N, C-alpha and C positions, 0 to 999 in steps of 0.2 A: 726853478726848482719848487718854489712854493705853489705855483699853479699846478705842477705835476702831482704834488702831494695832495692838493685839494681834489683833483680828479680821481686819484686813487681812493681817497676817503669816501667820495660819493659812490664809486663803483663798489666798494666793500659794503656800504650802507644798503645799496640796491640788492646785493647778493643776500644780505641778512633778511631783508624784507621778503624776498622770494622764498628763502628757506623757511621763514616762519609761516608764510602762506601755504606752502606745500606740506609742511609738518602739520598745520592745522587741518588740512584735508585728510592726511593720512591717519590722524588720530581723532578725527571729528567726533566719533561716537563717544569718546571719553570726556569731551568738553561739554556735553549736553547738560544743562542745569536741571536738576530735579526739583519738583514741588509737590506738595501734598494738599489736596482739596480740603478746605476747612469750612466752607459753606455747605448747606444741605445738598447742593448739586452744582455741577458745572456743565453748561451746554456746549457741545462740540459740533461745529459746522463743517460742511464738506469743502468749503472754500473761504477765502479771506474777506468776507463781506456779510452783512446781515441778510442779504438776499439769498444766500446759500442755505439750503435746508439743514436742520439739525438732525444728525443721524445717530447721535449717542449722547447720553447724559451720565457724566461721571459723578459718583456718589461721594459723600463726605468720607475722608480717610483714604481715598484712592490716590495712588501716586501717578504723576505724569512727568514727561520729560519735554523740555522746551527745545525744539530743533532749530528753528530760525524765525526771523521776524520779517513781516512785510507791512510797512507803515504801522497801523495800530492793531495788527493781528499777529498772533503767534501760531506757528505750526507746532503741534504737540503730538507726542506718541504716548498712548495709554499702556497700562501694564499688560493688557491682552494683545498688544501689538498693533492695534488700530491707530491710524493717524488722522488728524483733523485740525481745524483752526478754531482759536478762541480769541475773543476780543481782549485787548490789553487791560481794560478796566476790570474785567473778571479775573484775569491772571493776578492782578494786584491784591485780590482778596484771598489768594492762596498763601501758604507759608513755604519757605525754602526748606530743603531737607534738614538743615541745621536747626529748624524749629524757630526761626526768627523772621520778622518781616524785613523787606528791603529798606536799606537806609537811603539818605538823600542822594548820595553819589550813585548808588545803584539805580535809583529811579531816574535820575538825570541821564545816566547812560542809556537806560531803556527808552526814555522818552525822546531823546534828541540825537543819540549816536547809533545805537544798535539797529542794524538793518538799513541805515541811512548813509553813513559816511563811506565814501568811495576813495580809495587810494590807488594811484596809478604811477607807473614808471616804465621807461623804455628808451629806445635809441632811435636815431634818425639822422637827417642832414638839415643843416640850416645854412642857406646860401652856398651850398656845396661842401661845407665843412661838417665833420662828424659831431653829433650832439647827443646829450643825455638829458632826460627830463624827469621831474617828479611832480605829481599833481595831487590835489585833494579836491573832491567834489562833494557838495552838500545839496540834496534835493529840496526845493521849496514846495514842489508838488510833483505830480506824475510826469510832467513834461518840461519843467524848468529846473535847472540846477545853477548854483553859484560855483565858481571855480577859482582856485589859486594855483599858480604853476611857477616852477623855477626850471629854467633851461640853461645848460652849460655847454658852450661850443668851444672846440679846440681847433684853432687855425694855424697856418704856417707863420703868420705875422703876430700871433698872440691869441688870447682867448676872449670870449664874450659871455657875459652873464645876463640873462633876461628874467626879470621878475614881473609877474603880471597877474591879473584877475579878470573875470568877466562872467558872462552868462552863457550857459549851454542849453539849447532848445532841442528837444527830442520830438521831431515831427512824426516819426514812425518807430514803434516798438513791437517787434515780432518775437516769436518763440526762438527763432534761429538767427535773427539779425535785427539790429537797431541802428537807425541813422540819426546823426546829430548835426547841428549847426552852432558855431561858436562865434562870439564877438566880445572884444574886451580891449584893455589897454594896460600899459605898464611902463617900465623903464629898461633901457639897454645900457649895460656897462661894458665898455671896450677896454681891455687890459692889454697893452702892447707887449711884445716880447722884450726881454731884457737886452737882447742883441740889437734892438733898434735904438739909434741915438736920437736924443731930444724928443722922443715920442712921449705923449702924455695920455693919461686915462681920460676917457670921455663918458659922460652919462647923458643919454638922450631919451625923451619920451617916445613911446610907440603906440600904435593902434593896430589891432589884428582882427582877422575874420577867417573862418575856416569851416570845413565840412569833414565829417568822420563817420566811421562805422564801428560797431562792436559786435563780437560773436561770442556767445557763452561757451565756455569749455567744460568746467565741472563746478557744480554747486555755485559758489559766489565768485568764481574766477572767470575773467573775460579777456579775450584777445581784441586789442584796439588798433585801428589804423586811422591816420588823419593827415589832412593837408591844411596848412595855414599860410596866409599871406600877411606879411608884416610891413607896415609903413613906419619908418623911423624918421623922426623930425630932427635932423642933425643941426638945423639952424632955422631961423624964422622964415627964410625963403628957399630952403633946400630940403628935400626929402630923399630917402633911399628905400627901395623895395627889396624885400628878401622873402624867399619861399622856404617853408619847412615841411618836410615829409617825415613822419615817424611811425614806428610800430612798437607796441608794448603790451603790457598786461595791467589789468586793474582788478582790485579785490574789494568787494562790498562787505563791510564789517556788520 
């Protein structure tokens, strides 16, 4: 009964996350943060890098809206409807609509979370049994991410919980498709059914590797598919192999 309640709590949590992501897309225009240029001017680039040309210079007192962030660059919308990119350091010289500068937590979020943190969730099979997973990825650069993941498996003889982390490498990133390779390690907790007599819970280390793909859907929402192979070290001289196939969604904050 406790295992069933835990799975239902996880399912409800995933539904809430999906609901928040969809709601954020539906009302995305209202969440845009406004800022006012307080320096003599603000240079607007056509793309998120210094190499892109400057096509507009916003003057002091002009209002802009922050649409999204890509690494150290913000996409902004001007009061005249034009859109472009501004470096983060220049954005920090502006004031928010409330007439105050960003505090420490706001700057910390902008510097280390906004446009970087990726949350994922989905369903699949692990060793032939149905599974649910929740993941969080944090990019170190354009091609390497760190990852933590929790997977919950429901089987006929009990349930399994897998907690791990690792490195995700992106060898190819295209406009319509991205490919990834994953390697990492963690622990596998086996929880036998209450119907089994004299069965005990086991915790074993594991190592895994996998390949995956990601397809952009709308704005910061992606469809993910992945295959992973797990090696579970049940004892010093015995291992077991399990394969995981999953499909889910991820959202870049």
